[in-house]
C-alpha positions in Angstrom: 50.7 48.9 -9.5 47.7 49.2 -12.1 48.4 45.5 -13.0 48.1 44.4 -9.2 45.5 47.0 -8.8 43.5 45.3 -11.4 43.9 41.8 -10.2 43.1 42.8 -6.8 39.0 43.9 -8.0 39.2 40.8 -10.5 39.3 38.6 -6.8 37.1 41.1 -4.8 34.5 40.9 -7.6 34.9 36.5 -7.6 34.6 36.3 -3.5 31.6 38.7 -3.9 29.9 36.7 -6.7 30.8 33.0 -4.4 28.7 34.3 -1.3 26.1 36.4 -3.5 25.8 32.5 -4.9 25.9 31.2 -0.8 23.0 33.7 -0.2 20.8 32.8 -2.8 21.3 29.3 -2.5 17.9 27.6 -1.2 17.9 25.7 2.0 16.8 22.0 0.8 13.6 21.5 1.7 12.5 19.1 4.8 11.4 15.8 3.6 8.5 13.5 4.4 9.4 10.9 6.3 7.1 7.5 4.7 7.3 4.9 7.1 6.0 1.4 6.9 6.2 -0.9 9.8 5.7 -4.3 9.5 5.9 -6.8 12.7 4.7 -10.6 13.4 4.8 -12.2 17.3 3.7 -15.4 15.5 1.0 -16.3 18.5 -0.9 -19.3 18.0 0.6 -20.1 14.7 -0.2 -23.9 15.6 3.8 -24.5 16.3 5.5 -23.0 12.7 7.2 -20.9 14.5 8.3 -19.8 17.7 6.4 -16.9 19.3 8.3 -13.5 19.4 6.7 -11.9 22.6 9.4 -8.5 21.9 8.5 -7.9 17.9 5.3 -5.9 18.4 6.8 -4.0 21.0 10.2 -3.1 19.2 7.9 -2.1 16.3 5.5 0.6 18.0 8.3 2.2 20.4 10.2 2.2 17.4 7.4 3.7 15.4 6.5 6.2 18.4 10.5 7.2 18.7 10.6 8.4 15.4 7.3 9.8 15.3 8.3 12.4 17.7 11.4 13.0 16.8 9.8 13.9 13.3 7.5 16.7 15.5 11.2 18.1 17.2 12.5 18.6 13.9 9.3 20.1 12.4 9.1 17.4 10.2 6.3 15.6 8.3 5.8 12.0 8.8 3.2 9.7 7.4 2.7 5.9 8.9 0.7 2.8 8.1 1.4 -0.5 9.9 0.9 -3.9 9.2 0.7 -5.9 12.3 -0.7 -9.4 13.7 0.1 -10.6 17.3 -1.4 -11.3 20.7 -3.0 -8.0 21.3 -3.1 -6.5 17.5 -4.9 -9.2 15.7 -8.6 -8.8 14.2 -10.8 -10.9 12.5 -13.6 -8.0 10.8 -13.4 -9.3 7.1 -13.3 -5.2 6.4 -10.0 -5.1 8.3 -7.7 -7.8 5.9 -6.0 -4.7 4.3 -4.3 -4.9 7.6 -2.8 -8.5 8.0 0.6 -8.7 7.3 0.5 -11.0 4.7 3.1 -11.2 1.4 0.3 -9.4 -0.6 -0.7 -6.9 1.5 3.4 -5.6 1.9 3.9 -5.7 -2.0 0.7 -3.5 -2.6 1.8 -1.0 0.0 5.5 -1.0 -1.1 4.5 -0.3 -4.5 2.1 2.2 -3.4 4.7 4.5 -2.5 6.4 4.4 -6.0 3.0 5.5 -7.5 2.6 8.2 -4.9 2.7 11.8 -5.9 3.5 12.9 -2.8 6.8 10.6 -2.2 9.4 12.7 -4.1 13.0 12.7 -4.7 14.0 14.3 -1.1 11.7 12.2 1.0 12.4 9.6 3.2 11.2 5.4 2.6 11.6 4.0 6.0 10.6 0.0 6.4 11.1 -1.6 9.9 10.3 -5.1 10.9 10.8 -7.2 13.2 10.0 -11.1 13.0 11.0 -14.1 11.8 13.8 -14.4 8.8 15.7 -17.2 7.6 19.0 -18.0 6.1 17.5 -18.7 2.5 17.2 -14.7 2.0 13.5 -14.7 3.0 14.1 -11.5 4.7 10.5 -11.4 5.9 8.6 -14.4 7.0 4.8 -13.4 7.3 1.3 -14.1 7.4 0.3 -16.7 4.9 -2.3 -19.5 4.0 -0.1 -22.4 3.8 1.7 -22.2 7.3 2.1 -25.8 8.7 3.2 -27.5 11.7 6.6 -28.1 11.8 8.4 -25.0 10.1 6.8 -26.3 6.9 6.9 -22.5 5.4 5.8 -22.0 1.9 6.6 -19.1 -0.8 3.4 -17.6 0.2 4.4 -16.9 3.5 7.9 -15.6 3.0 8.8 -12.1 1.4 12.7 -12.4 -0.2 15.2 -9.7 -0.2 14.9 -10.0 -3.5 11.4 -8.9 -3.3 12.1 -6.1 -1.4 14.3 -4.7 -3.7 12.2 -5.3 -6.9 9.1 -3.8 -4.7 11.1 -0.9 -3.8 12.8 -0.1 -7.1 10.6 2.5 -8.5 10.2 4.5 -5.3 11.5 7.9 -5.8 12.7 8.7 -2.0 15.5 7.7 -0.4 15.4 4.6 1.4 16.1 2.8 4.4 15.2 -0.7 5.6 15.5 -1.5 9.5 15.6 -5.1 10.0 15.2 -6.8 13.3 15.5 -10.6 12.3 17.2 -13.6 12.2 19.9 -13.8 9.2 18.8 -9.8 8.1 22.4 -8.8 7.0 21.5 -11.2 3.8 19.7 -8.3 2.1 22.6 -5.3 2.7 24.1 -5.3 -1.1 28.4 -5.0 -1.7 29.5 -1.9 -2.6 31.0 -2.3 -5.9 34.5 -0.9 -5.3 36.8 -2.3 -7.9 37.0 -2.1 -11.6 36.0 -5.6 -12.3 32.8 -5.0 -9.7 32.1 -1.6 -11.5 32.2 -3.6 -14.8 29.4 -6.1 -13.6 26.0 -6.1 -14.1 25.4 -6.2 -10.7 26.6 -2.5 -10.6 23.2 -1.4 -12.3 21.2 -3.4 -9.4 23.0 -1.1 -6.5 21.0 2.2 -5.5 22.7 4.5 -3.9 19.8 5.9 -2.3 19.2 2.7 -0.5 20.9 2.6 3.2 20.7 -0.8 5.5 20.4 -1.1 9.0 20.0 -4.9 10.5 20.4 -6.7 13.5 22.7 -9.4 12.1 25.3 -10.6 9.6 23.5 -13.2 6.8 24.6 -15.9 8.6 23.7 -15.0 12.6 20.3 -15.7 14.6 18.6 -12.3 16.3 18.3 -12.4 19.9 15.2 -11.3 21.6 15.1 -10.8 25.8 13.4 -9.9 28.9 15.2 -7.0 30.1 14.6 -6.3 33.6 16.1 -3.0 34.0 13.4 -2.1 31.1 10.3 -4.4 32.6 9.9 -6.1 29.1 11.5 -7.3 26.7 12.6 -6.3 23.5 15.3 -7.9 20.4 18.7 -7.0 21.1 19.4 -4.8 18.2 16.6 -2.6 18.8 16.7 -1.9 21.6 20.1 -0.6 21.6 18.4 1.4 18.2 15.9 3.0 20.5 18.9 4.2 22.7 20.6 5.7 20.1 17.4 7.5 19.3 17.2 8.5 22.4 14.0 6.5 23.8 13.8 6.7 27.7 13.2 3.0 28.3 11.5 3.8 32.0 8.3 2.5 33.2 7.7 5.8 34.5 6.5 7.0 31.1 4.0 6.2 28.9 3.5 7.4 25.3 1.2 6.6 22.6 -0.1 7.4 18.8 -3.1 6.9 16.7 -2.6 5.2 13.5 -5.9 4.5 11.4 -8.2 5.0 14.4 -6.3 2.4 16.2 -4.3 4.0 18.9 -0.9 2.4 20.4 0.5 2.9 23.9 3.7 1.5 24.9 6.4 2.4 28.1 8.4 4.9 27.6 9.3 8.6 25.8 11.2 10.6 24.2 12.0 14.0 26.1 14.6 15.8 23.3 16.4 15.1 20.4 19.4 15.9 22.0 19.2 12.9 24.4 19.9 10.8 21.0 23.8 10.4 21.5 23.9 10.2 17.4 22.5 13.8 17.7 25.6 15.6 16.2 25.7 19.4 15.1 21.8 19.4 15.2 21.7 16.1 12.7 21.0 13.0 13.5 22.8 10.2 10.6 21.8 6.6 10.0 25.8 5.9 10.1 26.1 7.7 13.4 22.9 5.6 15.0 25.0 2.6 13.9 28.4 3.0 15.1 26.6 3.9 18.8 24.7 0.4 18.1 27.6 -1.7 17.1 29.8 -0.1 19.7 27.3 -1.2 22.2 27.1 -4.3 21.3 31.1 -4.8 21.4 32.0 -2.7 24.4 28.7 -2.7 26.6 27.4 -6.0 26.2 29.5 -8.5 24.2 27.5 -9.4 21.8 29.4 -8.6 18.7 31.0 -12.2 18.6 27.2 -14.0 17.8 25.1 -10.9 16.5 26.8 -8.0 14.5 25.0 -5.6 13.0 25.2 -4.4 9.1 25.0 -1.8 7.3 25.8 -0.6 4.0 29.5 -0.2 3.3 28.9 2.5 0.4 30.5 6.3 0.6 27.0 8.0 1.2 25.3 8.5 4.9 21.7 9.0 5.5 20.3 12.3 7.4 17.2 11.2 9.3 17.1 14.0 10.7 18.4 17.8 10.7 18.2 21.3 12.0 19.4 22.4 9.1 16.2 21.8 6.7 
């Protein structure tokens, strides 16, 4: 009897200890989202590359949608933009730092690695909409050597390896969202087997890096004028925005001011719960991806010629949460 009583007391003490520890555990701090949006529409590029009327719209609406969600989740979001387009070009020499060229993109990404305000618990987000090619050149950007007939030079491109190298020092979790042709090239394979893990490539795999891309490494990424919306979007971006809960109706407008420049778009995000990826107070990248691919497969039938990609590792990224 005494032995059973003693055992019961020990179990009770252990339970109280565990409960006490859980009560004393601090909730994880809210991350700050540090976001860089890069977009070009290739207007007036001397026929080097086809003009893309949807890219700037994709970037601006995504920027405003994410910023609105951050506010609704009481999170801080710091935004930088590098835009060039028909209505987003400045010839003022003092604005040279705004040009989406390779040097500016590298300098901006590397600045997040040296910024003491970017911590382990934060999120670095890169959104790019523009041209890419099948040679691993994920971003085709402003450069001094763009020539007719598609003669793109090294100074005009940011490769997938460039991005990996430039981001390597960033302490935060990283999410790359690329709406561009052949964008799946950047998504690394998760080292699943013993042989994979024995290779040096394992050291290059970053478990804190997450990816959403518009297509596979061998597919183009399409855009179109959506009559139901009244303006153009990339196929991927239109459903990425819907996954966030964005209302595309032209009846509404939204705006944001970045570096003293106001960006105004059609559409609005009313509530976090409008997001089909919103579950139990969280929005996870994996749920956003599943919504997009379901739409491509079942709603639109695009999956056969444009297949969005994400990493296949075991981790998922919580982009927004009411638990923080």
